[in-house]
C-alpha positions as CSV (number, residue, x, y, z in Angstrom):
1,M,50.5,-1.4,-75.7
2,S,50.6,-2.6,-79.3
3,N,54.2,-4.2,-78.7
4,L,53.0,-6.0,-75.8
5,L,50.0,-7.3,-77.7
6,D,52.1,-8.5,-80.5
7,Q,54.3,-10.4,-78.0
8,I,51.1,-12.0,-76.6
9,F,49.4,-13.1,-79.7
10,N,52.2,-13.8,-82.0
11,F,54.2,-16.3,-80.1
12,L,52.1,-19.2,-81.0
13,Y,52.5,-19.4,-84.8
14,P,56.3,-19.8,-84.8
15,I,55.9,-22.5,-82.2
16,F,53.3,-24.5,-84.5
17,R,55.6,-24.1,-87.4
18,R,58.5,-25.6,-85.3
19,W,56.5,-28.7,-84.5
20,G,55.9,-29.4,-88.0
21,F,52.4,-28.2,-88.6
22,G,51.5,-26.7,-92.0
23,Y,51.2,-22.9,-92.9
24,S,47.4,-22.9,-93.0
25,F,46.7,-25.1,-90.1
26,S,49.4,-23.3,-87.9
27,S,47.8,-20.0,-88.9
28,Y,44.2,-21.2,-88.1
29,L,45.1,-22.9,-84.9
30,S,47.0,-19.9,-83.6
31,M,44.1,-17.6,-84.4
32,V,41.6,-19.8,-82.5
33,V,44.0,-20.1,-79.5
34,N,44.5,-16.3,-79.6
35,I,40.5,-15.8,-79.7
36,I,40.2,-18.2,-76.5
37,I,43.1,-16.3,-74.7
38,L,41.4,-12.9,-75.8
39,I,38.1,-13.9,-74.4
40,F,39.4,-15.3,-71.2
41,L,41.6,-12.0,-70.9
42,T,39.1,-9.6,-71.6
43,Y,36.6,-11.2,-69.3
44,S,39.1,-11.4,-66.5
45,I,39.8,-7.7,-67.0
46,Y,36.2,-6.8,-66.9
47,M,35.5,-8.8,-63.8
48,I,38.4,-7.2,-62.2
49,F,37.8,-3.6,-63.1
50,R,34.0,-4.2,-62.3
51,F,34.7,-5.4,-58.7
52,L,37.1,-2.4,-58.4
53,F,34.9,0.2,-59.6
54,V,31.7,-1.0,-57.7
55,T,33.6,-1.6,-54.6
56,T,35.2,1.8,-54.7
57,M,31.9,3.6,-55.5
58,A,30.2,1.7,-52.7
59,I,32.8,2.6,-50.1
60,I,32.5,6.3,-51.5
61,A,28.8,6.4,-51.2
62,L,28.8,5.1,-47.7
63,K,31.4,7.7,-46.4
64,T,29.9,10.7,-48.2
65,K,26.5,12.5,-47.7
66,T,25.7,13.4,-51.1
67,K,23.4,11.1,-53.2
68,F,25.3,11.7,-56.4
69,D,27.5,8.6,-55.9
70,D,24.6,6.3,-54.9
71,L,22.8,7.4,-58.3
72,I,25.9,6.6,-60.3
73,I,25.9,3.2,-59.0
74,S,22.0,2.7,-59.5
75,N,22.4,4.0,-63.1
76,K,25.1,1.5,-63.6
77,T,27.7,3.9,-64.8
78,V,30.7,2.1,-63.4
79,I,29.5,-1.3,-64.9
80,Y,29.6,0.5,-68.6
81,I,33.0,2.2,-67.7
82,A,34.2,-1.3,-66.8
83,Q,33.1,-2.8,-70.1
84,L,35.0,0.1,-71.9
85,I,38.3,-1.1,-70.9
86,P,38.4,-4.8,-72.1
87,F,36.5,-3.7,-75.4
88,T,39.3,-1.2,-76.0
89,L,41.7,-4.3,-75.4
90,I,39.8,-6.2,-78.1
91,Y,39.5,-3.3,-80.7
92,K,43.6,-3.2,-80.2
93,S,44.0,-6.7,-80.6
94,V,41.7,-7.7,-83.6
95,P,44.3,-6.2,-86.2
96,I,47.0,-8.5,-84.6
97,I,44.8,-11.7,-84.2
98,L,43.4,-11.4,-87.8
99,K,46.3,-9.7,-89.6
100,R,46.4,-12.6,-92.0
101,Y,42.7,-12.3,-92.6
102,D,41.9,-9.0,-93.8
103,Y,38.3,-9.6,-94.7
104,W,37.4,-10.7,-91.2
105,E,39.7,-8.1,-89.7
106,D,37.8,-5.4,-91.3
107,I,34.4,-6.8,-90.2
108,F,35.2,-7.5,-86.6
109,G,37.2,-4.3,-86.4
110,K,34.1,-2.3,-87.5
111,L,31.8,-4.4,-85.1
112,V,33.8,-3.8,-82.1
113,G,34.5,0.0,-83.0
114,V,30.5,0.4,-83.2
115,Y,30.0,-1.3,-79.8
116,I,32.6,1.1,-78.4
117,V,30.9,4.2,-79.7
118,L,27.7,2.9,-78.4
119,L,29.2,2.0,-75.1
120,I,30.6,5.7,-74.8
121,L,27.0,7.0,-75.5
122,W,25.6,4.7,-73.0
123,I,28.2,6.0,-70.2
124,I,27.3,9.7,-71.2
125,R,23.7,8.8,-70.9
126,S,24.0,7.1,-67.6
127,L,25.9,10.2,-66.2
128,L,23.1,12.5,-67.6
129,N,20.5,10.4,-66.0
130,T,22.4,10.3,-62.9
131,T,22.6,14.4,-63.1
132,Q,18.9,14.5,-63.9
133,D,18.0,12.4,-60.8
134,Y,20.3,14.3,-58.8
135,L,18.8,17.8,-59.7
136,K,15.3,16.5,-59.1
137,Q,16.2,15.9,-55.4
138,I,17.2,19.6,-55.2
139,P,14.4,21.9,-54.2
140,R,15.1,24.7,-56.8
141,F,15.6,22.2,-59.6
142,S,12.6,19.9,-58.7
143,D,10.0,21.7,-60.6
144,K,12.3,22.5,-63.6
145,P,12.0,20.7,-66.9
146,V,15.4,18.9,-66.7
147,D,14.2,15.9,-68.7
148,S,13.7,18.2,-71.7
149,F,17.3,19.4,-71.5
150,I,18.6,16.0,-71.1
151,Q,16.8,14.8,-73.8
152,V,18.3,17.6,-76.1
153,I,21.8,16.7,-75.2
154,M,21.0,13.1,-76.0
155,I,19.4,13.6,-79.1
156,V,22.5,15.7,-80.3
157,L,25.0,13.0,-79.0
158,W,23.1,10.2,-80.5
159,M,23.2,12.3,-84.0
160,F,26.9,12.5,-83.7
161,G,27.3,9.0,-82.5
162,I,25.3,7.7,-85.6
163,S,27.4,9.8,-87.9
164,V,30.6,8.3,-86.4
165,I,29.1,4.8,-86.7
166,I,28.3,5.3,-90.5
167,S,31.6,6.8,-91.2
168,K,33.4,3.7,-89.4
169,V,31.0,1.1,-91.3
170,F,31.3,2.8,-94.9
171,G,34.7,4.4,-94.4
172,I,33.2,7.9,-95.0
173,S,35.1,10.9,-93.3
174,Q,33.4,13.2,-90.8
175,K,33.7,16.1,-93.4
176,E,31.7,14.1,-96.0
177,M,29.2,13.0,-93.4
178,L,28.6,16.7,-92.4
179,T,28.0,17.4,-96.0
180,I,25.5,14.6,-96.5
181,L,23.7,15.8,-93.2
182,G,23.5,19.1,-94.7
183,A,21.8,17.9,-98.0
184,V,19.3,15.8,-96.0
185,S,18.7,18.5,-93.3
186,A,15.2,19.4,-94.7
187,I,14.2,15.6,-94.2
188,I,15.7,15.6,-90.7
189,I,13.8,18.8,-89.7
190,L,10.7,17.1,-90.9
191,I,11.2,13.9,-89.2
192,F,12.1,15.7,-85.9
193,R,9.6,18.4,-86.1
194,D,7.8,17.7,-82.8
195,T,11.1,17.1,-81.2
196,I,12.3,20.7,-82.2
197,L,9.2,22.4,-81.3
198,G,9.3,20.6,-78.0
199,F,12.7,21.7,-77.4
200,V,11.8,25.4,-78.3
201,A,8.8,25.2,-76.1
202,S,10.8,23.6,-73.3
203,V,13.3,26.7,-73.3
204,Q,10.3,29.1,-73.3
205,V,8.7,27.1,-70.3
206,A,11.9,27.3,-68.4
207,I,12.9,30.9,-69.1
208,N,9.1,32.2,-68.7
209,D,8.7,30.0,-65.8
210,M,5.1,29.1,-67.2
211,V,4.8,25.6,-65.8
212,R,6.8,23.6,-63.3
213,I,6.4,20.2,-61.8
214,G,3.6,19.9,-59.3
215,D,1.7,22.9,-60.9
216,W,-2.0,22.4,-61.1
217,I,-3.1,23.3,-64.6
218,T,-6.2,23.1,-66.6
219,M,-6.1,22.7,-70.3
220,E,-9.8,22.2,-71.6
221,R,-8.6,21.3,-75.4
222,Y,-6.6,18.2,-74.0
223,G,-9.1,17.3,-71.1
224,A,-6.4,18.0,-68.6
225,D,-7.1,19.3,-65.1
226,G,-4.6,18.0,-62.4
227,D,-1.1,18.3,-61.4
228,V,2.0,18.2,-63.6
229,I,4.1,15.0,-62.9
230,E,6.6,15.0,-65.7
231,I,8.0,17.5,-68.4
232,N,10.1,16.2,-71.2
233,L,10.9,17.1,-74.7
234,A,7.8,15.8,-76.5
235,T,5.2,15.7,-73.7
236,V,3.8,17.3,-70.4
237,K,2.2,14.6,-68.2
238,V,-0.8,15.7,-66.1
239,R,-2.3,13.4,-63.5
240,N,-6.0,14.6,-63.4
241,F,-8.0,14.6,-60.1
242,D,-9.8,11.4,-61.3
243,N,-6.6,9.8,-61.1
244,T,-6.2,9.4,-65.0
245,T,-3.2,10.6,-67.0
246,T,-3.5,13.2,-69.8
247,T,-0.4,13.7,-72.1
248,I,-0.1,17.2,-73.7
249,P,2.4,18.0,-76.5
250,T,5.1,20.4,-74.9
251,Y,5.0,22.7,-77.7
252,S,1.3,23.3,-77.0
253,L,2.1,25.0,-73.8
254,S,3.5,28.0,-75.8
255,S,1.0,27.7,-78.7
256,D,-2.4,27.3,-76.9
257,S,-3.8,28.8,-73.7
258,F,-4.1,27.0,-70.4
259,Q,-4.8,27.8,-66.7
260,N,-2.1,27.5,-64.1
261,W,-3.4,27.7,-60.6
262,R,0.1,28.3,-59.2
263,G,-0.7,31.9,-58.6
264,M,-3.9,30.8,-56.5
265,L,-1.8,28.2,-54.4
266,N,0.7,30.9,-53.6
267,S,-1.6,33.5,-52.7
268,D,-3.5,34.1,-49.4
269,G,-6.7,32.7,-50.4
270,R,-8.7,30.8,-52.9
271,R,-11.5,32.8,-54.6
272,I,-15.3,31.9,-54.1
273,K,-17.3,33.4,-57.0
274,R,-20.8,32.0,-57.1
275,H,-24.2,33.5,-57.5
276,L,-27.9,32.6,-56.7
277,L,-31.0,33.9,-58.5
278,I,-33.6,35.7,-56.8
279,K,-37.0,35.7,-58.2
280,A,-37.4,39.1,-59.7
281,S,-41.2,39.6,-58.6
282,T,-40.4,39.3,-55.0
283,I,-37.9,42.2,-55.0
284,R,-40.0,45.2,-53.3
285,F,-39.8,47.9,-50.8
286,L,-40.2,47.2,-47.0
287,E,-43.0,48.5,-44.9
288,D,-42.3,49.6,-41.3
289,Y,-43.7,46.6,-39.6
290,E,-41.6,44.4,-41.8
291,L,-38.4,46.4,-40.7
292,D,-39.4,46.2,-37.1
293,Q,-39.6,42.1,-37.6
294,L,-36.1,42.3,-39.5
295,Q,-34.4,44.2,-36.5
296,K,-34.4,41.0,-34.8
297,V,-31.8,39.8,-37.2
298,E,-28.6,40.6,-35.3
299,L,-26.3,41.2,-38.1
300,V,-28.4,44.0,-39.7
301,R,-30.1,45.5,-36.5
302,P,-27.6,48.3,-36.2
303,Y,-27.7,49.1,-40.1
304,I,-31.6,49.1,-40.0
305,Q,-31.8,51.3,-36.9
306,S,-29.2,54.0,-38.5
307,R,-30.6,53.7,-41.9
308,K,-34.3,54.0,-40.8
309,A,-33.4,57.2,-38.8
310,E,-31.5,58.8,-41.8
311,I,-34.6,58.0,-44.2
312,E,-37.0,59.4,-41.8
313,R,-35.0,62.7,-41.7
314,Y,-34.7,63.1,-45.1
315,N,-38.3,62.3,-46.0
316,Q,-39.6,64.6,-43.4
317,A,-37.1,67.5,-44.4
318,N,-38.3,67.2,-48.1
319,A,-42.2,66.7,-47.3
320,V,-42.3,63.4,-49.1
321,D,-45.7,61.9,-49.7
322,K,-45.4,58.5,-48.2
323,S,-48.9,57.4,-49.4
324,L,-47.0,55.6,-52.0
325,S,-43.9,53.8,-51.2
326,I,-42.0,54.8,-54.3
327,N,-41.7,58.2,-53.1
328,G,-38.6,59.5,-51.2
329,R,-36.2,57.2,-49.8
330,N,-36.9,53.6,-48.9
331,M,-35.4,50.4,-48.0
332,T,-35.7,47.2,-50.3
333,N,-35.7,43.7,-49.1
334,L,-33.0,43.0,-51.7
335,G,-30.8,45.9,-50.6
336,L,-31.1,44.6,-46.9
337,F,-30.4,41.1,-47.8
338,R,-27.1,42.2,-49.5
339,K,-26.1,44.0,-46.6
340,Y,-26.9,40.8,-44.5
341,I,-24.8,38.8,-46.7
342,N,-21.9,41.3,-46.5
343,Q,-22.0,41.2,-42.7
344,Y,-22.2,37.4,-42.8
345,L,-18.9,37.3,-44.9
346,H,-17.2,39.5,-42.7
347,Q,-17.8,37.5,-39.6
348,H,-17.3,34.0,-41.4
349,P,-14.1,32.7,-40.0
350,G,-13.2,30.6,-43.2
351,L,-12.7,33.7,-45.2
352,N,-9.7,36.0,-45.6
353,K,-10.8,39.6,-44.5
354,N,-7.6,41.1,-46.1
355,L,-8.8,40.3,-49.5
356,T,-11.6,41.3,-51.7
357,M,-15.2,40.4,-50.1
358,M,-18.6,41.6,-51.4
359,C,-21.9,40.7,-52.5
360,R,-23.1,42.4,-55.6
361,Q,-25.8,42.3,-58.2
362,L,-25.2,41.2,-61.8
363,Q,-27.1,41.9,-64.8
364,P,-30.8,40.9,-64.6
365,T,-31.7,37.9,-66.6
366,S,-34.9,36.0,-67.6
367,H,-34.2,33.6,-65.0
368,G,-34.1,36.5,-62.0
369,M,-31.7,38.8,-60.4
370,P,-28.2,37.3,-59.9
371,L,-26.8,38.0,-56.4
372,E,-23.2,37.2,-56.4
373,I,-21.0,36.3,-53.6
374,Y,-17.2,37.2,-54.3
375,A,-14.7,36.3,-51.6
376,F,-11.6,34.2,-50.9
377,S,-11.3,31.2,-48.5
378,T,-8.2,31.0,-46.1
379,D,-8.1,27.3,-46.7
380,K,-7.0,26.4,-50.3
381,R,-7.3,22.8,-50.2
382,W,-10.0,21.3,-52.4
383,I,-12.1,19.4,-50.0
384,N,-11.9,22.2,-47.3
385,Y,-12.5,24.9,-49.9
386,E,-15.8,23.2,-51.0
387,Y,-16.9,22.7,-47.4
388,I,-16.4,26.3,-46.7
389,M,-18.2,27.4,-50.0
390,A,-21.0,25.0,-49.3
391,D,-21.4,26.2,-45.8
392,I,-21.9,29.8,-46.8
393,F,-24.3,29.1,-49.4
394,D,-26.3,26.8,-47.3
395,H,-26.7,29.6,-44.7
396,V,-27.4,32.2,-47.6
397,I,-30.1,30.2,-49.5
398,A,-32.0,29.4,-46.0
399,S,-31.8,33.0,-45.1
400,V,-33.7,34.2,-48.2
401,P,-37.2,33.7,-47.0
402,Y,-36.6,35.9,-43.9
403,F,-36.0,38.9,-46.2
404,Y,-39.5,38.3,-48.1
405,L,-37.7,36.9,-51.2
406,E,-37.8,33.7,-53.1
407,L,-35.2,31.9,-55.1
408,Y,-35.8,31.4,-58.7
409,E,-36.5,27.9,-59.7
410,M,-37.3,26.4,-63.2
411,P,-40.9,24.9,-62.9
412,S,-41.1,21.2,-63.4
413,N,-43.6,19.2,-65.3
414,S,-45.5,18.4,-62.0
415,T,-45.9,22.2,-61.5
416,F,-47.8,22.6,-64.5
417,L,-50.0,19.4,-63.9
418,K,-50.8,20.8,-60.6
419,T,-51.8,24.3,-62.1
420,D,-54.0,22.8,-64.8
421,T,-55.9,20.8,-62.2
């Protein structure tokens, strides 16, 4: 190739000398004409190869089912490759055209060399971006932090490319460059601290499958409560349910605690865990006439009948003095109400009967007796879940007075005013 370029760019100078031009004038004139020829030649080669590459890739993309070749075109990989060929020609031609001008040959040679290094990095970057976009379309890779790994590879390549550029510009060997980089490694670690931490965290996230794209996570420290839309080397982007976006440092996923709701979404139900407060002063034993009245409630009628008969047999067998309700065995309005809630939950169509389902008492508080409903809705979608939970508590709260109970409610100022009056 060098011999061919010699023949192309060295034939003008002798011709100008034969025409009677001076040494300097012939030299400058041949250089200018050679530069014009080089520009025309490189532009023509670039347009030819660009047309060939783009056309060839377009034909391949139409005839193949894979989207990889389409992504190569959209990421401009073929255009960068088409640029590499003419710039390689320029790099080889500069020493020939400017061989009588060492100063300019050195400057332009370095500039073209630097651009070729950058061009190679851009080609690799476009190929990696193509790979990244392609993997995101594959289901088993769509929720993996591919961005983080691509960024790590590019950081390594950019560091290598910068070292090559510096060695070319300043005439330093690669061995000396590595020695210099080793000496300033502490500074590099300080500068790229977040990047290094992000890389380590990305590896941990990927290996331990802690977070995937599309997961619903909650991280109160950063105000994040929504779906993960991007995981890269430095940050994790979360689209909150109020349509705002929260950016979380990637390394915080391994150093701080957060809540991932993926397990709930993959399970057979979404948990309902909410309590209501029963006024403690309304909890008491039930009288016989009250039990007769409560037998009209269909869900607890069989329970009242069997339980009442069992209690009567026990009290008679033990000659219990029933002048006081506290003696012997009795039914309380709160206990019967808990039984009613359990029966109601078991017949509710929106709850999963194969998962834990109960109504339980919690530790009494100064605000009353907490009665907690613990169950799982079959529909895990947010709106439907809230509807099911509200439907249950609407019914339960409305049922409280039927069991001679009251809900605890903080007295308002108007209550005190009425009392004083």
